[in-house]
LOKOLMI-252136 format. One record per residue (C-alpha): residue in one letter; chain; z, x, y. Coordinates in steps of 0.25 Angstrom, whole numbers, plus 5000, padded with zeros to 4 digits. Layout:
BEGIN
R   rolo   lodo     zz     xx     yy
R      A      A      Z      X      Y
...
% end
This chain:
BEGIN
R   rolo   lodo     zz     xx     yy
R      M      A   5000   5003   5002
R      S      A   4996   5005   5014
R      N      A   5006   5007   5025
R      R      A   5000   4995   5032
R      N      A   5002   4986   5021
R      L      A   5015   4993   5018
R      R      A   5019   4987   5032
R      S      A   5014   4975   5033
R      F      A   5018   4971   5019
R      A      A   5032   4975   5025
R      R      A   5030   4967   5037
R      T      A   5028   4954   5028
R      V      A   5038   4960   5020
R      L      A   5049   4960   5032
R      A      A   5044   4945   5039
R      S      A   5046   4938   5025
R      S      A   5058   4944   5023
R      C      A   5070   4952   5025
R      E      A   5075   4957   5014
R      F      A   5064   4967   5012
R      P      A   5067   4977   5026
R      I      A   5056   4988   5030
R      V      A   5058   5002   5034
R      Q      A   5048   5010   5041
R      N      A   5042   5022   5041
R      S      A   5030   5029   5047
R      L      A   5024   5029   5035
R      R      A   5028   5019   5024
R      C      A   5037   5005   5026
R      Y      A   5048   5004   5015
R      I      A   5053   4990   5009
R      I      A   5069   4990   5008
R      D      A   5074   4983   4999
R      I      A   5089   4981   5005
R      M      A   5098   4981   4994
R      P      A   5112   4988   4992
R      I      A   5113   5002   4987
R      D      A   5128   5008   4985
R      W      A   5128   5023   4987
R      S      A   5142   5026   4985
R      K      A   5139   5035   4972
R      I      A   5128   5043   4981
R      Y      A   5140   5041   4997
R      T      A   5148   5047   4987
R      K      A   5139   5059   4981
R      Y      A   5132   5061   4991
R      K      A   5138   5061   5007
R      G      A   5134   5067   5018
R      L      A   5123   5073   5012
R      W      A   5107   5066   5011
R      V      A   5103   5061   4998
R      A      A   5088   5058   4992
R      L      A   5088   5044   4986
R      K      A   5077   5038   4975
R      D      A   5071   5025   4980
R      D      A   5084   5018   4973
R      Y      A   5091   5024   4984
R      I      A   5102   5026   4974
R      T      A   5097   5039   4966
R      V      A   5100   5052   4976
R      I      A   5088   5062   4973
R      A      A   5094   5074   4980
R      S      A   5104   5077   4992
R      G      A   5106   5085   5003
R      K      A   5113   5090   5017
R      T      A   5101   5086   5023
R      A      A   5090   5076   5021
R      E      A   5077   5087   5018
R      E      A   5088   5093   5010
R      A      A   5088   5080   5000
R      L      A   5075   5077   5002
R      R      A   5070   5089   4998
R      L      A   5078   5089   4986
R      A      A   5074   5075   4982
R      E      A   5058   5080   4984
R      K      A   5062   5089   4973
R      R      A   5068   5081   4962
R      G      A   5055   5074   4966
R      A      A   5059   5064   4976
R      S      A   5046   5058   4982
R      N      A   5051   5050   4995
R      P      A   5066   5050   4993
R      F      A   5076   5042   5003
R      L      A   5084   5050   5010
R      T      A   5098   5047   5017
R      R      A   5111   5054   5021
R      V      A   5123   5049   5015
R      P      A   5133   5048   5025
R      E      A   5148   5056   5024
R      K      A   5154   5045   5026
R      L      A   5154   5030   5023
R      L      A   5155   5022   5039
R      P      A   5157   5006   5037
R      F      A   5145   4999   5044
R      T      A   5142   4987   5048
R      G      A   5129   4982   5054
% end
């Protein structure tokens, strides 16, 4: 599917249903299904580090002190487009 068709599809989905939020960057549109994910085990083990996750958003491929380090290790392990995030050192309550 071309980027143009994907954007058109994403707008149609968003217009018809707010169940699928869209994250867009200059290259791709991603339709993300919002489901609660328990990252408590990831938090316990990787506090303060950057982690590269598989597309299930649970499986850690690699970790590092910087995003570049985590990405480099993930690519060495065969991941082509991992999800990168920084695990906070301290969990703070958030309402919003």
